[in-house]
N, C-alpha and C positions, 0 to 999 in steps of 0.2 A: 504494500500500500504506500502511495506517495502523496506528499502534500503539494501545495501550490508551486513551490520552488522546484518540484521534481525530486525532492529528497525522500529517501526511504523513511517511513514513519518510525521504524525501529532500526536505529543505526547499529551496525555491527559492533560488538563489544571490543574495546581496545584495552589491552592489559593495564590494570590499575597501577599507577605509580611509574609507568614506563613513559618517558617523554616521547612525543611523536617524532618520527624520523624526519630527515631533511626533505625527503620526497613528500611526506604527508604535510609538512609545514609549507612547502611550495604549493601544494594542492589547496591548503587553507587560504594562503595569501591570494591565489588566483580566484578562489571562490569569493573572498572579500571584495576584490575588484569587480567581479561579475555582479555581485549583489548590489554593491554601492553605485556602480556606474551604469548598469544596464537594467537590472531587475527593479530597482526603485526608479520608476519612470520619471518622477518629478526631478530627480537628480539629472536625468538626461536633458530636461527642459533648462535647468540651470547650467548645464554644460560642465559639470564638475568631473575632475579626473583625479584619481588617487596618485599622490606623489610619493608618500611613504606609509607603509603599514607597520613601521616600528612602533611598538606599544609605548615607548618612551617619547616618541616624537611623530605622531601621526599627522599627516598634512594632505590637504587637497588643493587643487588649483582650478581656476576657471578664467576664461578670457572675457573681456568686456565685449558686449555685442549690443546692437541697437535694441533688441528685445528686452534687455535688462535695464534700460535707462528709465529712471524715475522722473528726472527733471529735464525736459527736452531742451530748455534754453542753455543749460549748463553741462549737458551730456554726462551725468553722474548716475551711479547705481541707485536703483530703487531701494528704499529702506527695507521693503519686504524681501528683496533678494538677499540683502545683507543678513537679515534675521534668519532666513531659511538656510543659507549656507552655514552660518554659525551653528544652528540647530543640527544640521546634517553632520557637521564636523564633530560636534560633541558626541553624537550617536556613534559615529565611526570610531572615535577614540575609545569608546566603551567596548565596541566590537573587538578592537585590537587587544584591549586589556583583558577581556573575558577569554579570548583565545590564548593569551599568555597565562592567565590564572589556571586554565584547564588544559595545560600543555600535555597532559597525559591522555587526553581524549583525541579521537580521530577528527579530521576536518568535518566530516559529516555530523558527528556528535556535537561539535561546537556550533555549527550552523543551526542546529535545531534549537539552540538556546535563544535565538533571536526572534522566535515566533511571536512572543508577546511583548517585545520591547517597544517602548513608546515614551515620548516626551511628556512630563507632568508639570514642569515649570521651566520658563525661559526668560532670561533678562538680557537685554541688549543695550549697551551704551554706545551711541553714535558719536564718535570723537571728531571726525573730519569728513568732508565730502568724499564720496566714493568715486574718485577719479583715478584712472590708470588704464594701462593696456591689458594687464592681467592682474589677478589677485591670488594670494596664498592664504589659506585658512589653516590654523593649527589648533591643537587642543591638548590639554593634559587632564588626566583623570585625578580629581581631588579626593574622591571616595568611591570605592567599589565594594558595596555591601552585598548581602545575599539577595535582596529584593530591589534596592535602589542604588543607582550610581549617579555621581555628580561630576561635572566637568567645568573647566574654565577654557574659554576659546578666544582667539584673536584673529583679526582679518587685516592683512597688510596689502598694499598695492605693489606693483613691480619695482618701485623705487625704495621699498622697505618702510614706507610711511604707514603708521598704525591708523587704520580707518575706524575700527570698531572692536569692542571687546564684548564678551558675553559670559554668562554662567547659566548652567542648566542642570536639571535633575531629570532622571529617566527611570521608569520602572523597567527592570531588567529580568524579571522572572514572572 
């Protein structure tokens, strides 16, 4: 039996306490990219691409496009785009952290953990106008509990100027 993502409903058992192999880790990282860039279709609309799946420094990137402009006179990012990207980046950081926390599980088992993940609180501070050719969003996990995860996020433009910061909480189980 498979779920919406095409994953087996009951993942094969991975030996408890044994870290996943390099091959299995590569499979997980590929699955993270697929899930984040292709299967979450709103992320396609935003044009986000995974730059780093490192749990200590997860990052995503997106290019400025006319569809993302909020103020047509000044050609700057819409605030909703900034909020959505920071939210997505916080969720992505938690995915990476959960993968690291459960490094004894197979890629398939880790992916099943995201079935009920969702944002429960989001705060965004808009610091400067969203001007740039491209943008980099990064996040760090400030707390990874059994049911709730918290993150701190930043958005910078291609010149390294800090555009916005955010903090969020997510249900993770």
